[in-house]
Residue frames as a rotation matrix with the C-alpha (Angstrom) as fourth column:
MET 1
-0.585 0.532 -0.613 94.78
0.286 -0.572 -0.769 85.45
-0.759 -0.625 0.182 163.08
GLN 2
-0.037 0.672 0.739 91.65
0.998 0.061 -0.005 86.28
-0.049 0.738 -0.673 161.10
ASN 3
-0.659 -0.162 -0.734 91.27
0.150 -0.985 0.083 89.71
-0.737 -0.056 0.674 159.61
ASN 4
0.148 0.805 0.574 88.25
0.871 0.168 -0.461 91.01
-0.468 0.568 -0.677 157.71
ASN 5
0.653 -0.031 -0.757 89.95
-0.192 -0.974 -0.125 94.23
-0.733 0.226 -0.642 156.57
PHE 6
-0.057 -0.631 0.774 91.25
0.686 0.538 0.490 93.25
-0.725 0.559 0.402 153.13
THR 7
0.084 0.046 -0.995 92.19
-0.690 -0.718 -0.091 95.09
-0.719 0.694 -0.029 149.96
ILE 8
0.053 -0.015 0.998 91.44
0.517 0.856 -0.014 93.13
-0.854 0.517 0.053 146.78
ARG 9
0.511 0.063 -0.857 92.71
-0.579 -0.712 -0.397 94.32
-0.636 0.699 -0.328 143.43
LYS 10
0.957 -0.252 0.144 94.13
0.269 0.581 -0.768 93.06
0.109 0.774 0.624 140.15
THR 11
0.501 -0.850 -0.164 97.87
-0.340 -0.367 0.866 92.86
-0.796 -0.378 -0.473 140.04
THR 12
0.929 -0.369 -0.037 100.60
0.109 0.367 -0.924 92.65
0.355 0.854 0.381 137.44
ASP 13
0.490 -0.775 0.398 103.44
-0.869 -0.467 0.161 93.42
0.061 -0.425 -0.903 139.88
PRO 14
0.160 -0.475 -0.865 106.14
-0.404 0.768 -0.496 90.74
0.901 0.429 -0.069 139.37
ASN 15
-0.834 -0.520 0.186 106.99
-0.355 0.245 -0.902 90.42
0.424 -0.818 -0.389 143.07
GLN 16
-0.311 0.808 0.500 103.35
-0.829 0.028 -0.559 90.11
-0.466 -0.588 0.661 144.06
LEU 17
0.521 0.462 -0.718 102.73
-0.786 0.587 -0.193 87.58
0.333 0.664 0.669 141.30
GLN 18
-0.339 -0.720 -0.606 105.60
-0.310 0.693 -0.650 85.46
0.888 -0.033 -0.458 142.57
ALA 19
-0.863 0.092 0.497 104.13
-0.491 0.080 -0.867 85.57
-0.120 -0.993 -0.023 146.05
ILE 20
0.179 0.982 -0.062 100.78
-0.941 0.152 -0.302 84.50
-0.287 0.113 0.951 144.55
TYR 21
0.283 -0.135 -0.950 102.39
-0.568 0.774 -0.279 81.51
0.773 0.618 0.142 142.80
GLN 22
-0.768 -0.626 -0.131 103.94
-0.216 0.447 -0.868 80.53
0.603 -0.639 -0.478 146.12
LEU 23
-0.525 0.680 0.513 100.62
-0.743 -0.072 -0.665 80.87
-0.415 -0.730 0.543 147.94
ARG 24
0.436 0.670 -0.600 99.02
-0.875 0.472 -0.108 78.59
0.211 0.572 0.792 145.32
PHE 25
-0.186 -0.605 -0.775 101.75
-0.311 0.784 -0.537 76.03
0.932 0.141 -0.334 145.89
ALA 26
-0.915 -0.171 0.366 101.27
-0.387 0.114 -0.915 76.15
0.115 -0.979 -0.171 149.66
GLY 27
-0.219 0.931 0.291 97.49
-0.847 -0.033 -0.531 75.71
-0.485 -0.363 0.796 149.37
LEU 28
0.617 0.570 -0.542 97.17
-0.785 0.495 -0.373 73.22
0.056 0.656 0.753 146.54
ILE 29
0.237 -0.617 -0.750 100.36
-0.277 0.697 -0.661 71.17
0.931 0.365 -0.005 146.70
THR 30
-0.759 -0.633 0.149 101.63
-0.297 0.134 -0.945 71.35
0.579 -0.762 -0.290 150.27
GLU 31
-0.614 0.559 0.558 98.26
-0.697 -0.051 -0.716 71.32
-0.372 -0.828 0.420 152.04
MET 32
0.413 0.910 -0.032 95.98
-0.800 0.346 -0.490 69.44
-0.435 0.228 0.871 149.63
GLY 33
-0.182 -0.620 0.763 98.62
-0.184 0.784 0.593 67.16
-0.966 -0.032 -0.256 148.18
LEU 34
0.864 0.501 -0.046 97.72
-0.113 0.103 -0.988 67.70
-0.491 0.859 0.146 144.51
ALA 35
0.335 -0.743 0.579 100.12
0.855 0.498 0.144 66.70
-0.396 0.446 0.802 141.76
CYS 36
0.833 -0.140 -0.535 102.50
-0.293 -0.932 -0.212 69.21
-0.470 0.333 -0.818 140.20
SER 37
0.777 -0.618 -0.119 105.54
0.042 0.239 -0.970 69.32
0.628 0.749 0.212 137.91
GLU 38
0.326 -0.785 -0.527 109.06
0.944 0.301 0.136 68.82
0.051 -0.542 0.839 139.19
HIS 39
-0.494 -0.484 0.722 109.79
0.508 -0.835 -0.212 72.45
0.705 0.262 0.659 138.16
ALA 40
0.290 0.687 0.666 106.92
-0.262 -0.613 0.746 73.75
0.921 -0.390 0.003 140.31
ARG 41
0.886 0.019 -0.464 108.09
0.399 0.481 0.781 71.63
0.238 -0.876 0.418 143.23
ALA 42
-0.057 -0.995 -0.083 111.65
0.971 -0.036 -0.236 72.89
0.232 -0.094 0.968 142.87
GLU 43
-0.616 -0.125 0.778 110.44
0.199 -0.980 0.000 76.50
0.762 0.155 0.628 142.79
SER 44
-0.627 0.539 -0.562 107.71
0.720 0.125 -0.683 75.98
-0.298 -0.833 -0.466 145.46
ALA 45
-0.530 0.463 -0.711 105.54
-0.433 -0.868 -0.243 78.05
-0.729 0.179 0.660 143.10
LEU 46
-0.320 0.544 0.775 102.58
0.686 0.698 -0.206 77.14
-0.653 0.466 -0.597 140.95
ARG 47
-0.223 0.196 -0.955 102.21
-0.556 -0.830 -0.041 78.95
-0.801 0.522 0.294 137.63
ASP 48
-0.203 0.192 0.960 100.55
0.606 0.795 -0.030 77.77
-0.769 0.576 -0.278 134.42
GLU 49
-0.743 -0.149 0.652 99.73
0.664 -0.279 0.694 78.84
0.079 0.949 0.306 130.88
ALA 50
0.239 0.947 0.215 96.45
0.873 -0.307 0.378 80.46
0.424 0.097 -0.900 131.91
ASP 51
0.272 -0.220 -0.937 98.41
0.663 -0.663 0.348 83.11
-0.698 -0.716 -0.035 133.82
ASP 52
-0.734 -0.619 0.279 99.64
0.614 -0.431 0.661 84.56
-0.289 0.656 0.697 130.53
THR 53
-0.620 0.591 0.517 96.14
0.156 -0.553 0.818 85.89
0.769 0.588 0.251 129.68
GLY 54
0.027 0.689 -0.724 94.60
0.896 0.304 0.323 85.72
0.443 -0.658 -0.609 133.15
HIS 55
0.103 0.099 0.990 93.42
-0.330 -0.935 0.127 88.60
0.938 -0.340 -0.064 135.28
ILE 56
-0.169 -0.308 -0.936 95.01
0.670 0.661 -0.338 87.83
0.723 -0.684 0.095 138.65
PHE 57
0.557 0.495 0.667 93.64
-0.214 -0.690 0.691 89.23
0.803 -0.528 -0.278 141.89
ALA 58
-0.550 -0.706 -0.446 95.61
0.395 0.251 -0.884 89.74
0.736 -0.662 0.141 145.11
ALA 59
0.708 0.694 0.132 94.04
0.132 -0.313 0.941 90.10
0.694 -0.648 -0.313 148.54
THR 60
-0.417 -0.903 -0.106 96.21
0.399 -0.077 -0.914 91.81
0.817 -0.424 0.392 151.14
THR 61
0.384 0.410 -0.827 95.90
0.923 -0.152 0.353 92.93
0.019 -0.899 -0.437 154.74
PRO 62
0.997 0.075 0.010 96.59
0.075 -0.997 0.005 96.53
0.010 -0.004 -1.000 155.76
ASP 63
0.407 -0.913 -0.034 100.28
-0.342 -0.187 0.921 95.71
-0.847 -0.364 -0.388 156.34
GLY 64
0.125 -0.337 -0.933 100.59
-0.989 -0.116 -0.090 94.41
-0.078 0.934 -0.348 152.76
THR 65
-0.652 -0.366 0.664 100.60
-0.408 0.907 0.099 90.69
-0.639 -0.207 -0.741 153.60
LEU 66
-0.476 0.452 -0.754 99.24
-0.740 0.258 0.622 88.53
0.475 0.854 0.211 150.78
VAL 67
-0.643 0.300 0.704 96.42
-0.479 0.560 -0.676 86.35
-0.597 -0.772 -0.216 152.13
GLY 68
0.121 0.725 0.678 94.44
0.278 0.631 -0.724 85.33
-0.953 0.276 -0.125 149.07
THR 69
-0.719 -0.362 -0.593 94.22
-0.468 -0.379 0.799 85.23
-0.514 0.852 0.103 145.31
ALA 70
0.261 0.730 0.632 91.95
0.296 0.563 -0.772 84.33
-0.919 0.389 -0.069 142.41
ARG 71
-0.831 -0.513 -0.216 92.23
-0.083 -0.269 0.959 84.33
-0.551 0.815 0.181 138.61
ALA 72
0.389 0.920 0.052 89.73
0.041 0.039 -0.998 85.13
-0.920 0.390 -0.022 135.90
ASN 73
-0.806 -0.558 0.196 90.33
0.210 0.040 0.977 84.33
-0.553 0.829 0.085 132.24
LEU 74
0.216 0.820 -0.529 88.13
-0.448 -0.398 -0.800 86.15
-0.868 0.410 0.281 129.76
LEU 75
0.014 -0.302 0.953 88.08
0.427 0.864 0.268 83.59
-0.904 0.403 0.141 126.96
ARG 76
0.945 0.236 0.225 87.65
0.305 -0.399 -0.865 86.14
-0.115 0.886 -0.449 124.17
GLU 77
0.604 -0.792 -0.092 91.28
-0.781 -0.611 0.131 87.01
-0.160 -0.008 -0.987 125.01
GLY 78
-0.330 -0.693 -0.641 92.38
-0.734 0.615 -0.287 83.42
0.593 0.376 -0.712 124.43
VAL 79
0.802 0.574 0.166 91.52
-0.569 0.648 0.507 79.91
0.183 -0.501 0.846 125.61
PRO 80
-0.169 -0.985 0.025 94.62
-0.936 0.153 -0.318 78.55
0.310 -0.077 -0.948 127.31
SER 81
0.010 0.025 -1.000 95.36
0.130 0.991 0.026 74.98
0.992 -0.130 0.006 128.32
PRO 82
-0.959 0.175 0.224 93.80
0.217 0.959 0.180 73.25
-0.183 0.222 -0.958 130.20
PHE 83
-0.350 0.898 -0.268 90.58
-0.307 -0.380 -0.872 75.22
-0.885 -0.223 0.409 129.71
ASP 84
-0.361 0.192 -0.913 90.45
-0.932 -0.047 0.359 74.31
0.026 0.980 0.196 126.04
SER 85
-0.767 0.023 -0.642 90.21
-0.122 0.976 0.180 70.60
0.631 0.216 -0.745 126.74
LEU 86
-0.855 0.485 -0.186 87.91
0.310 0.190 -0.931 71.04
-0.416 -0.854 -0.313 129.75
LEU 87
-0.327 0.758 -0.565 85.47
-0.591 -0.630 -0.504 73.17
-0.738 0.169 0.654 127.74
ARG 88
-0.586 0.083 -0.806 85.45
-0.726 0.389 0.567 70.67
0.361 0.917 -0.168 124.88
VAL 89
-0.946 0.232 -0.225 84.06
0.302 0.883 -0.359 68.07
0.116 -0.407 -0.906 127.25
LEU 90
-0.551 0.771 -0.320 81.03
0.024 -0.369 -0.929 70.33
-0.834 -0.519 0.185 127.85
GLY 91
-0.619 0.294 0.729 80.10
0.780 0.337 0.527 70.31
-0.091 0.894 -0.438 124.16
ASP 92
-0.237 0.627 0.743 76.92
0.524 -0.562 0.641 72.27
0.818 0.540 -0.195 123.44
GLU 93
0.644 0.512 -0.569 76.58
0.743 -0.239 0.626 73.31
0.184 -0.825 -0.534 127.07
ALA 94
-0.346 -0.811 -0.472 79.62
0.810 -0.512 0.287 75.60
-0.475 -0.283 0.833 126.80
PRO 95
0.700 0.606 -0.378 78.44
0.354 -0.754 -0.554 79.16
-0.620 0.254 -0.742 126.10
PRO 96
0.735 -0.438 0.517 80.12
0.439 -0.273 -0.856 81.24
0.516 0.856 -0.009 123.36
THR 97
0.024 -0.828 -0.560 83.60
0.999 0.037 -0.013 82.29
0.031 -0.559 0.828 124.44
LYS 98
-0.355 -0.211 0.911 83.04
0.393 -0.918 -0.060 85.99
0.848 0.336 0.409 123.62
ALA 99
0.096 0.441 0.892 81.06
-0.661 -0.642 0.388 86.41
0.744 -0.627 0.230 126.87
LEU 100
0.886 0.163 -0.435 82.49
0.126 0.818 0.562 83.49
0.447 -0.552 0.704 128.86
SER 101
0.100 -0.872 0.479 85.09
-0.867 -0.312 -0.387 83.53
0.488 -0.377 -0.787 131.59
VAL 102
0.448 -0.056 -0.892 86.72
0.360 0.925 0.122 80.83
0.818 -0.376 0.434 133.68
THR 103
0.528 -0.264 0.807 87.44
-0.781 -0.524 0.339 81.43
0.334 -0.810 -0.483 137.36
SER 104
0.642 -0.368 -0.673 90.27
0.366 0.918 -0.153 79.42
0.674 -0.148 0.724 138.89
ARG 105
-0.303 -0.919 -0.251 92.97
0.613 0.014 -0.790 79.40
0.729 -0.393 0.560 141.54
LEU 106
0.337 0.450 0.827 90.76
-0.452 -0.693 0.561 80.96
0.826 -0.563 -0.031 144.25
ILE 107
0.107 -0.466 -0.878 92.90
0.707 0.657 -0.262 80.33
0.699 -0.593 0.399 147.31
VAL 108
0.659 0.014 0.752 93.15
-0.449 -0.795 0.408 81.92
0.604 -0.607 -0.517 150.74
SER 109
-0.470 -0.883 0.004 95.92
-0.465 0.244 -0.851 81.47
0.750 -0.402 -0.525 153.27
SER 110
-0.330 0.304 -0.894 95.33
0.574 0.816 0.065 79.03
0.750 -0.491 -0.444 156.13
SER 111
-0.888 -0.061 -0.456 95.03
0.430 -0.466 -0.773 81.94
-0.166 -0.883 0.440 158.57
GLN 112
-0.728 0.614 -0.305 91.96
-0.624 -0.778 -0.075 83.24
-0.283 0.136 0.949 156.71
ARG 113
-0.918 0.333 -0.217 90.02
0.145 0.788 0.598 80.01
0.370 0.518 -0.772 156.05
HIS 114
-0.267 0.868 -0.419 87.19
0.964 0.247 -0.101 81.00
0.016 -0.431 -0.902 158.39
SER 115
-0.601 0.053 -0.798 87.07
0.110 -0.983 -0.148 84.67
-0.792 -0.176 0.585 157.45
THR 116
0.524 0.844 -0.116 84.99
0.084 -0.187 -0.979 86.35
-0.847 0.503 -0.169 154.75
LEU 117
-0.240 -0.747 -0.620 87.94
-0.506 -0.448 0.737 86.51
-0.828 0.491 -0.271 152.37
ALA 118
-0.805 -0.069 0.589 87.00
0.376 0.708 0.598 83.68
-0.458 0.703 -0.544 150.00
ALA 119
0.188 0.967 0.172 83.54
0.881 -0.089 -0.464 85.17
-0.434 0.239 -0.869 149.52
ARG 120
0.522 -0.023 -0.852 84.97
-0.063 -0.998 -0.011 88.62
-0.850 0.060 -0.523 148.94
LEU 121
-0.620 -0.775 -0.125 87.41
-0.269 0.060 0.961 87.34
-0.737 0.629 -0.246 146.35
ALA 122
-0.530 0.515 0.674 84.55
0.776 0.615 0.141 85.56
-0.342 0.598 -0.725 144.55
VAL 123
0.553 0.779 -0.296 82.51
0.617 -0.622 -0.482 88.77
-0.560 0.084 -0.825 144.51
ALA 124
0.119 -0.592 -0.797 85.49
-0.344 -0.778 0.526 90.79
-0.931 0.212 -0.296 143.21
VAL 125
-0.855 -0.421 0.303 85.99
0.081 0.467 0.880 88.38
-0.512 0.777 -0.365 140.33
TYR 126
-0.134 0.910 0.393 82.23
0.938 0.244 -0.245 88.40
-0.319 0.336 -0.886 139.61
GLN 127
0.564 0.324 -0.759 82.18
0.208 -0.946 -0.250 92.22
-0.799 -0.017 -0.601 139.55
HIS 128
-0.416 -0.811 -0.412 85.15
-0.359 -0.270 0.893 92.23
-0.835 0.520 -0.179 137.20
GLY 129
-0.742 0.197 0.641 83.19
0.581 0.665 0.469 89.93
-0.333 0.721 -0.608 134.87
LEU 130
0.356 0.933 -0.053 80.15
0.806 -0.335 -0.488 92.23
-0.473 0.131 -0.871 134.85
GLU 131
0.376 -0.285 -0.882 82.40
-0.179 -0.956 0.233 95.19
-0.909 0.070 -0.410 134.04
ASN 132
-0.636 -0.696 -0.332 83.86
-0.519 0.067 0.852 93.27
-0.571 0.714 -0.404 131.09
ASP 133
0.005 0.776 -0.631 80.55
-1.000 0.000 -0.008 92.10
-0.006 0.631 0.776 129.54
ILE 134
-0.933 -0.262 -0.247 80.81
-0.249 0.965 -0.084 88.54
0.260 -0.017 -0.965 130.82
HIS 135
0.012 1.000 0.019 77.49
-0.885 0.002 0.465 86.63
0.465 -0.022 0.885 130.83
HIS 136
0.930 0.252 -0.267 78.67
-0.125 0.902 0.413 83.22
0.345 -0.351 0.871 131.98
ASP 137
0.002 -0.939 0.345 81.49
-0.981 -0.068 -0.180 82.00
0.192 -0.338 -0.921 134.18
ALA 138
0.691 0.117 -0.713 82.71
-0.128 0.991 0.039 78.42
0.711 0.064 0.700 134.27
ILE 139
0.021 -0.697 0.716 84.56
-0.998 -0.059 -0.028 76.83
0.062 -0.714 -0.697 137.15
PHE 140
0.362 -0.015 -0.932 85.96
-0.199 0.976 -0.093 73.33
0.911 0.219 0.350 137.56
VAL 141
0.035 -0.229 0.973 86.02
-0.961 -0.274 -0.030 72.24
0.273 -0.934 -0.229 141.19
GLN 142
-0.894 -0.299 -0.334 86.75
-0.163 0.911 -0.379 69.21
0.418 -0.284 -0.863 143.30
PRO 143
-0.240 0.901 -0.362 83.62
0.432 0.433 0.791 67.36
0.869 0.034 -0.493 144.52
LEU 144
-0.249 0.140 -0.958 83.89
0.968 -0.005 -0.253 68.71
-0.040 -0.990 -0.134 148.10
HIS 145
-0.838 -0.127 -0.531 83.51
0.181 -0.982 -0.051 72.30
-0.515 -0.139 0.846 146.82
VAL 146
-0.719 0.579 0.384 80.37
0.490 0.030 0.871 71.80
0.493 0.815 -0.305 144.67
ASP 147
0.186 0.870 -0.457 77.86
0.969 -0.086 0.232 72.76
0.162 -0.486 -0.859 147.37
LEU 148
-0.183 -0.356 -0.916 79.75
0.582 -0.790 0.191 75.93
-0.792 -0.499 0.352 148.20
TYR 149
-0.949 -0.261 -0.177 79.75
0.015 -0.599 0.801 77.18
-0.315 0.757 0.572 144.63
CYS 150
-0.505 0.844 0.178 76.13
0.632 0.222 0.742 76.15
0.587 0.487 -0.646 144.02
ARG 151
0.175 0.540 -0.823 75.14
0.929 -0.368 -0.044 78.29
-0.327 -0.756 -0.566 147.01
MET 152
-0.571 -0.453 -0.685 76.86
0.191 -0.884 0.426 81.19
-0.799 0.113 0.591 145.25
GLY 153
0.282 0.732 -0.621 74.80
-0.547 -0.409 -0.730 80.64
-0.788 0.545 0.285 142.10
TYR 154
-0.627 -0.519 -0.581 76.77
-0.778 0.389 0.493 78.19
-0.030 0.761 -0.648 139.94
ARG 155
0.502 0.812 0.297 74.81
-0.743 0.581 -0.333 75.24
-0.443 -0.053 0.895 138.55
THR 156
-0.307 -0.550 0.776 75.74
-0.104 0.830 0.547 71.71
-0.946 0.087 -0.312 137.62
LEU 157
-0.149 0.169 -0.974 75.68
-0.979 -0.164 0.121 70.50
-0.140 0.972 0.190 134.02
SER 158
0.852 0.504 -0.145 74.86
-0.522 0.840 -0.148 67.21
0.047 0.202 0.978 132.36
VAL 159
0.195 -0.862 -0.468 78.58
0.085 0.490 -0.868 66.41
0.977 0.129 0.168 132.36
LEU 160
0.934 0.355 0.028 78.87
-0.006 -0.063 0.998 65.49
0.356 -0.933 -0.057 136.01
ALA 161
0.639 -0.765 0.079 82.59
-0.093 0.026 0.995 64.81
-0.764 -0.643 -0.054 136.32
ILE 162
0.828 -0.483 -0.286 85.81
-0.359 -0.065 -0.931 65.15
0.431 0.873 -0.227 134.31
PRO 163
0.728 -0.661 -0.183 88.88
0.657 0.596 0.462 62.98
-0.196 -0.456 0.868 135.02
HIS 164
0.789 -0.498 0.361 91.94
-0.287 -0.818 -0.499 65.18
0.543 0.290 -0.788 135.56
PRO 165
-0.027 -0.890 -0.455 95.54
0.279 0.430 -0.859 64.72
0.960 -0.150 0.236 136.76
GLN 166
-0.811 -0.257 0.525 94.65
-0.364 -0.481 -0.798 66.68
0.458 -0.838 0.296 139.90
GLY 167
-0.825 0.546 0.147 91.66
0.202 0.528 -0.825 64.47
-0.528 -0.651 -0.546 140.64
THR 168
-0.282 0.818 0.501 88.04
0.955 0.188 0.231 64.42
0.095 0.544 -0.834 139.51
LEU 169
-0.965 0.025 -0.262 86.74
0.001 -0.995 -0.097 67.88
-0.264 -0.094 0.960 138.55
ILE 170
-0.109 0.986 0.128 83.11
0.884 0.156 -0.441 68.93
-0.455 0.065 -0.888 138.50
PRO 171
-0.837 -0.163 0.523 82.19
0.441 -0.767 0.466 71.56
0.325 0.621 0.713 135.90
LEU 172
-0.037 0.814 -0.580 79.84
0.825 -0.302 -0.477 74.31
-0.563 -0.496 -0.660 137.10
LEU 173
-0.570 -0.072 0.818 78.39
0.680 -0.600 0.421 77.26
0.461 0.797 0.392 135.21
LEU 174
-0.391 0.411 -0.824 77.20
0.568 -0.597 -0.567 80.62
-0.725 -0.689 0.000 136.48
ALA 175
0.063 0.473 0.879 74.66
0.871 -0.455 0.183 82.68
0.486 0.755 -0.440 134.53
ALA 176
-0.698 -0.596 -0.397 76.14
0.714 -0.541 -0.443 85.94
0.049 -0.593 0.804 135.74
ARG 177
-0.931 0.353 0.090 73.18
-0.340 -0.931 0.132 88.12
0.130 0.092 0.987 134.79
ASP 178
-0.240 0.862 -0.447 70.36
0.370 0.506 0.779 85.88
0.898 0.022 -0.440 135.94
TRP 179
-0.693 -0.127 0.709 69.42
-0.431 -0.716 -0.550 88.44
0.578 -0.687 0.441 138.55
ASP 180
0.299 0.924 0.238 66.18
-0.814 0.116 0.570 86.69
0.499 -0.364 0.786 139.55
TYR 181
0.642 -0.103 -0.759 67.83
0.209 0.977 0.044 83.36
0.737 -0.187 0.649 140.25
LEU 182
-0.412 -0.900 -0.143 70.76
0.440 -0.059 -0.896 84.88
0.798 -0.432 0.420 142.15
THR 183
-0.515 0.340 0.787 68.36
-0.696 -0.702 -0.152 86.96
0.501 -0.626 0.598 144.25
ARG 184
0.531 0.827 -0.184 66.09
-0.596 0.519 0.612 83.98
0.602 -0.215 0.769 144.92
ILE 185
0.546 -0.350 -0.762 68.89
0.488 0.871 -0.050 81.82
0.681 -0.344 0.646 146.29
GLY 186
0.982 -0.159 -0.103 70.46
-0.009 -0.584 0.812 84.66
-0.189 -0.796 -0.575 148.29
SER 187
0.540 -0.816 0.207 73.70
0.751 0.355 -0.557 84.62
0.380 0.456 0.804 146.32
ILE 188
0.199 -0.587 -0.785 76.68
0.650 -0.520 0.554 86.51
-0.733 -0.620 0.278 147.69
PHE 189
-0.599 -0.476 0.644 77.02
0.801 -0.348 0.487 88.02
-0.008 0.808 0.589 144.23
ARG 190
0.494 0.820 0.288 74.19
0.769 -0.567 0.296 90.42
0.406 0.075 -0.911 145.12
ARG 191
0.528 -0.377 -0.761 76.91
0.516 -0.569 0.640 92.36
-0.674 -0.731 -0.106 146.99
ALA 192
-0.414 -0.735 0.536 78.60
0.876 -0.161 0.456 93.32
-0.248 0.658 0.711 143.71
PRO 193
-0.562 0.157 -0.812 78.21
0.028 -0.978 -0.209 97.04
-0.827 -0.140 0.545 142.88
SER 194
-0.734 0.225 -0.641 76.97
-0.678 -0.304 0.670 96.28
-0.044 0.926 0.376 139.35
PHE 195
-0.876 0.434 0.212 74.47
0.398 0.897 -0.191 93.58
-0.273 -0.083 -0.958 140.36
GLY 196
-0.001 0.999 0.045 71.20
0.762 0.030 -0.646 94.00
-0.647 0.034 -0.762 138.51
LEU 197
0.077 -0.009 -0.997 72.44
-0.293 -0.956 -0.014 96.82
-0.953 0.293 -0.076 136.29
């Protein structure tokens, strides 16, 4: 059942984080069939090194059910694997890490795929970046998701594709404070409270 009444907030609660790792596994491994380690498969949970420094968001319904998640890594706090190798591929197109973030693991439960939740998670992560002096956000997506993120405001780079164990990834970059461009394309990021400030 779809529900547009969500609460989205950062979490460090161990029980909620474990539920998030399980939601990732369900979405990325069980449903999409991506590769994972034997340990992850045994635990039915997907966790990686970027979680150690990541800002992890949980989206819940009024009864507390976890229905979505996203992660933002502010790279001035550390550049974990695999982001270090992915960013190296971008060369001179990678902005300075002091004002660069990487968004990843944006996943919603199957019951919410046609709701507004994915967009609201993206806006929450974007707002968090603005509050933390982020000027650019990188994301590495599968080819079928490129159009979606470009409609949000991300742009393609000269490096068109990166081979990866989980399939070909397309690097995209968001100029988070390019207010004119984001307004011109009708980006959902205009909904963020700090947009244009």
